[in-house]
C-alpha atoms as one frame of an Amber mdcrd trajectory, in Angstrom:
protein
   0.000   0.000   0.000   1.623   3.264  -1.113   1.793   6.047   1.437  -0.375
   9.115   0.718   2.363  11.223   2.310   5.692  10.652   3.990   5.230   9.652
   7.637   8.261   9.291   9.938   6.130   7.323  12.415   5.413   4.686   9.770
   9.095   4.737   8.790   9.974   4.010  12.399   7.693   0.982  12.608   8.821
  -0.325   9.222  12.519   0.070   9.960  12.202  -1.504  13.411  10.164  -4.422
  12.073  12.713  -5.188   9.372  15.695  -4.722  11.718  14.364  -7.173  14.299
  13.658  -9.782  11.651  17.130  -9.408  10.165  18.611 -10.089  13.603  16.419
 -13.193  13.972  17.688 -14.552  10.646  21.346 -13.832  11.440  21.035 -15.548
  14.835  20.292 -18.914  13.188  22.855 -18.949  10.356  25.650 -20.711  12.241
  23.309 -23.398  13.581  21.792 -24.058  10.155  25.237 -24.309   8.582  26.933
 -26.506  11.183  24.377 -28.138  13.483  21.202 -28.717  11.457  21.942 -32.458
  11.296  21.699 -32.749  15.082  18.865 -30.301  15.750  16.217 -29.633  13.103
  14.947 -26.595  15.013  17.732 -24.426  13.554  16.233 -24.865  10.093  12.747
 -24.282  11.452  13.602 -21.071  13.305  15.540 -19.602  10.398  12.760 -20.452
   7.979  10.224 -18.711  10.193  12.537 -15.715  10.631  13.187 -15.414   6.889
   9.469 -15.645   6.109   8.697 -12.912   8.607  11.479 -10.773   7.180  10.052
 -11.201   3.685   6.597 -10.311   5.000   7.941  -7.087   6.526   9.820  -6.203
   3.329   6.673  -6.766   1.263   4.577  -4.742   3.673   6.814  -1.666   3.727
   8.172  -1.767   0.165   5.873   1.033  -0.957   6.579   3.345   1.981  10.222
   3.138   3.059  12.537   5.146   0.825  14.918   2.283   0.026  16.357   2.158
  -3.507  16.273  -1.131  -5.440  14.044  -2.824  -2.879  13.769  -5.980  -4.996
  17.550  -6.329  -4.991  17.378  -6.770  -1.228  14.538  -9.250  -1.252  15.800
 -11.623  -3.966  18.581 -13.340  -1.912  16.230 -13.572   1.073  13.599 -15.216
  -1.127  16.224 -17.742  -2.250  17.242 -18.794   1.263  13.587 -18.984   2.319
  12.873 -21.377  -0.551  15.806 -23.693   0.277  15.018 -23.623   4.001  11.412
 -24.457   3.186  12.343 -27.558   1.219  14.690 -28.765   3.967  12.177 -28.017
   6.706   9.391 -29.810   4.842  11.609 -32.898   4.601  12.443 -32.724   8.327
   8.757 -32.479   9.242   7.809 -35.325   6.917  10.468 -37.623   8.387   9.377
 -36.808  11.928   5.721 -37.346  11.021   6.250 -40.726   9.339   8.553 -41.961
  12.126   5.846 -41.119  14.662   3.265 -42.919  12.508   5.502 -46.006  12.371
   5.748 -46.105  16.168   1.957 -46.053  16.374   1.628 -48.877  13.801   2.265
 -52.213  15.583   1.277 -54.406  12.640   4.447 -55.695  10.927   2.484 -56.047
   7.700   2.862 -52.311   7.211   6.351 -51.710   8.604   8.391 -52.388   5.438
   6.447 -49.908   3.354   6.626 -47.184   5.983  10.332 -47.850   6.578  10.976
 -47.598   2.838   9.210 -44.233   2.814  11.363 -42.997   5.717  14.519 -44.169
   3.933  13.693 -42.221   0.771  12.720 -39.120   2.742  16.040 -39.191   4.618
  17.928 -39.590   1.366  16.054 -36.611  -0.024  16.829 -34.562   3.100  20.542
 -35.314   2.809  20.422 -34.050  -0.758  18.866 -30.781   0.445  21.583 -29.763
   2.923  24.219 -28.771   0.309  21.596 -26.569  -1.361  20.867 -24.916   1.983
  24.569 -24.277   2.600  24.991 -22.935  -0.944  22.067 -20.558  -0.420  23.629
 -19.428   2.876  26.931 -18.816   1.107  25.156 -16.772  -1.540  23.244 -14.796
   1.073  26.365 -13.996   3.100  28.415 -13.198   0.004  25.775 -10.721  -1.137
  26.078  -8.916   2.244  22.406  -8.079   1.795  21.519  -8.555   5.467  24.249
  -6.235   6.735  23.555  -3.581   4.109  19.818  -3.745   4.653  20.256  -3.575
   8.430  22.468  -0.487   8.081  19.901   1.159   5.822  16.923   0.560   8.118
  18.949   1.656  11.156  19.575   4.972   9.417  15.870   5.294   8.651  15.011
   4.502  12.261  17.474   7.090  13.651  16.140   9.806  11.338  12.585   8.966
  12.381  13.527   9.051  16.071  15.122  12.459  15.607  11.733  13.680  14.385
  10.043  12.300  17.512   8.463   9.345  15.748   6.358   6.841  17.676   5.378
   3.323  16.715   1.916   3.807  18.234   1.225   7.191  16.605  -2.307   7.817
  15.390  -1.129   7.989  11.768   0.426   4.506  12.040  -2.673   2.967  13.589
  -4.903   4.488  10.938  -2.824   3.073   8.089  -2.458  -0.249   9.874  -6.238
  -0.407  10.311  -6.797   0.089   6.587  -4.157  -2.438   5.558  -5.416  -5.099
   7.982  -8.991  -4.513   6.805  -7.813  -5.091   3.240  -6.163  -8.368   4.216
  -9.261  -9.532   6.104 -11.218  -8.899   2.903  -8.738 -11.042   0.962  -9.374
 -13.916   3.376 -13.155 -13.526   3.244 -13.128 -13.745  -0.562 -12.632 -17.489
  -0.044 -15.416 -17.933   2.529 -17.826 -19.449  -0.056 -15.425 -22.399  -0.392
 -15.300 -23.230   3.313 -18.057 -25.821   3.028 -16.887 -27.165  -0.318 -14.454
 -29.886   0.673 -13.411 -30.606  -2.891 -12.121 -27.033  -3.414  -8.596 -27.814
  -2.281  -6.914 -25.159  -4.443  -9.185 -22.403  -3.141  -8.731 -23.487   0.480
  -4.971 -23.532  -0.071  -5.140 -19.939  -1.326  -7.262 -19.072   1.699  -4.429
 -20.386   3.894  -1.949 -18.123   2.108  -4.163 -15.069   2.585  -4.720 -15.992
   6.244  -0.957 -16.219   6.750  -0.490 -12.777   5.172  -3.163 -11.400   7.509
  -1.440 -12.946  10.515   1.928 -11.457   9.565   0.334  -8.017   9.259  -1.327
  -8.385  12.659   1.997  -9.375  14.224   3.855  -6.464  12.655   1.253  -3.880
  13.657   0.448  -5.273  17.105   2.919  -2.915  18.876   1.208   0.069  17.254
  -1.991  -0.958  19.043  -0.355  -1.525  22.415  -0.374  -5.319  22.059  -4.187
  -5.378  21.846  -4.244  -7.629  18.773  -2.898 -10.772  20.461  -6.252 -12.577
  20.590  -6.875 -11.835  16.919  -3.417 -13.130  16.038  -4.270 -16.311  17.931
  -7.572 -16.855  16.102  -5.927 -16.179  12.725  -3.134 -18.611  13.546  -5.720
 -21.289  14.406  -7.376 -20.947  10.993  -4.002 -20.912   9.243  -2.805 -24.042
  11.040  -5.957 -26.030  10.264  -5.766 -25.073   6.603  -2.072 -25.950   6.674
  -2.805 -29.418   8.067  -5.446 -29.871   5.377  -2.900 -28.991   2.716  -0.322
 -31.318   4.288  -2.683 -34.281   3.989  -3.467 -33.451   0.370   0.262 -33.253
  -0.387   0.828 -36.633   1.271  -1.980 -38.313  -0.686  -0.628 -37.059  -4.015
   2.974 -37.790  -3.049   2.284 -41.389  -2.009   0.654 -42.225  -5.336   3.707
 -40.867  -7.147   6.074 -42.538  -4.676   4.547 -45.962  -5.322   5.053 -45.605
  -9.074   8.659 -44.488  -8.603   9.400 -47.444  -6.310   7.807 -49.796  -8.819
  10.074 -48.478 -11.565  13.178 -48.802  -9.352  12.236 -52.355  -8.343  11.709
 -53.478 -11.926  14.969 -51.861 -12.993  16.891 -53.648 -10.218  15.165 -57.077
 -10.142  13.627 -57.260 -13.567  10.150 -57.587 -12.056   7.977 -55.874  -9.400
   7.296 -58.835  -7.076   9.499 -57.572  -4.177   7.300 -54.487  -4.047   4.509
 -56.648  -2.617   6.103 -56.323   0.829   6.135 -52.518   0.538   2.699 -51.776
  -0.925   0.572 -52.606   2.193   2.420 -50.058   4.318   2.165 -47.335   1.685
  -1.568 -47.965   1.236  -2.103 -48.015   4.999  -0.341 -44.671   5.374  -2.263
 -43.183   2.439  -5.598 -44.296   3.927  -4.599 -42.754   7.242  -3.886 -39.457
   5.469  -7.252 -39.528   3.735  -8.950 -40.043   7.095  -6.814 -37.308   8.645
  -7.732 -34.894   5.870 -11.428 -35.550   6.489 -11.043 -35.014  10.228  -9.035
 -31.807   9.820 -11.525 -30.480   7.285 -14.399 -30.993   9.721 -12.386 -29.262
  12.465 -11.705 -26.344  10.132 -15.377 -25.965   9.179 -16.399 -26.090  12.857
 -13.746 -23.495  13.727 -14.837 -21.178  10.917 -18.511 -21.471  11.865 -17.676
 -20.621  15.448 -15.738 -17.532  14.345 -18.579 -16.512  12.056 -21.234 -16.970
  14.753 -19.448 -14.588  17.062 -18.631 -12.268  14.141 -14.924 -12.519  14.908
 -13.693 -10.748  11.783 -16.175  -7.908  12.196 -15.116  -7.688  15.825 -11.491
  -7.344  14.722 -12.327  -4.555  12.293 -14.422  -2.776  14.901 -11.651  -3.052
  17.473  -9.183  -1.597  14.984 -11.465   1.387  14.400 -11.802   1.877  18.162
  -8.053   1.631  18.744  -7.341   4.006  15.862  -9.139   6.882  17.574  -7.137
   9.306  19.673  -3.758   8.559  21.183  -2.684   5.590  23.240  -1.106   6.288
  26.652   2.627   6.895  26.720   4.385   3.521  27.074   6.044   2.925  30.407
   8.717   0.757  28.819  10.460   0.734  25.415   8.252  -0.184  22.487   7.616
  -3.944  22.412   9.217  -6.189  19.822   7.440  -6.344  16.495   8.310 -10.036
  16.253   5.426 -11.968  17.756   6.505 -14.784  20.043   5.982 -18.264  18.666
   7.555 -20.514  16.105   4.817 -21.348  13.604   5.486 -19.924  10.196
C-alpha cells in the first residue's frame, strides 16, 4: 500500500520491524550451517525468521525510501525457498517416524520404513543446497547492508520524535489489515466445499499474510491484537494441516510408481514391491482419514468464528483503537516479532 504522504512514524515501525527480523535470521545462520543435522529446530527457526522478514519487506516496500528494494529481497527469497524444502523434509520424516511407532502391525512396517529411507535420502540431498544458499546470502552482504539502511531510517525517524503507536500509524495499519481480512473472506464461499482444495490452499496463504500483518502492527496498538493473532493462527494451522494431507496423498501415489520403476529396474520384475505396498496404502488411507477429520475441524472453527462475528469484531476493534492517542508507554516499544515458532 503506497503512502499518501511521507510519515516518519510509519518509517519508524517499518525500519524496526525489518531490523528485528534481520537479527532473527542472522542468529540462526551458524546453527543451520553446522548443526542442522543434530537439531532440526535451527532450520525451522531460520525459515520462520526469513518468512517474517520477507513479509515485513513486502509490507513496507511502498513506503520506506529504500532504492532497489527488490535487490534486497531476492537473496532472502532464495534462502527462504531452500530452508522451506529442507524443513518440509524434516517435518515429513518426523511425522512418518511417529506414525511407524503407532503402527504395531508388521504387515505395514516395510512400506513405511521404505518411505522414511527415501525421505532421509532426499533430506541429505537438500543440505548442500541450503549451505549454498547461505553462502550466496552472506556473500551478497544483503543482510548487513539492509540492516544499516533501516537503522539509518530509524534514527532519522527518532530524531523527528516518531512513535510506533502514533495515530497515523494505527490508521494506516487499520486500513491495511482490513484489506487483508477482505482477501481472506473472498474465499469464505469455499469453506463448506471440501473438494475445493486449491481455493482453500489460497485461503491459507491469505490468512498467513493477515497474521503477519497483525503481528507487525500489534505494537502500534499496544499489544491489543494478540487474541486476533491467535484466532488467525488457528485458521491458518488447520488449513495448513489440510494442505499437508493433500500433499501426502498425491505424493504417495507418485512414490509408489517411482518405487515400482526402481524395483523393476533392479530385479527385472515388481514382485518384491509386494512387501512394501501394504504399508504405503495403509499410510495413504490414514492421510485420507486425517484430511477428512481436519476439514471438519476447520469448518467447525470457521462457523464458530462466524457466529461470534470474529472478523467484524477485529475490524471494529481496529477502528476503536485508531481513535485518539494511546497512553505513553512505560517501557520501550515492544518487539514487532510476535513470540511463537509457527510460520
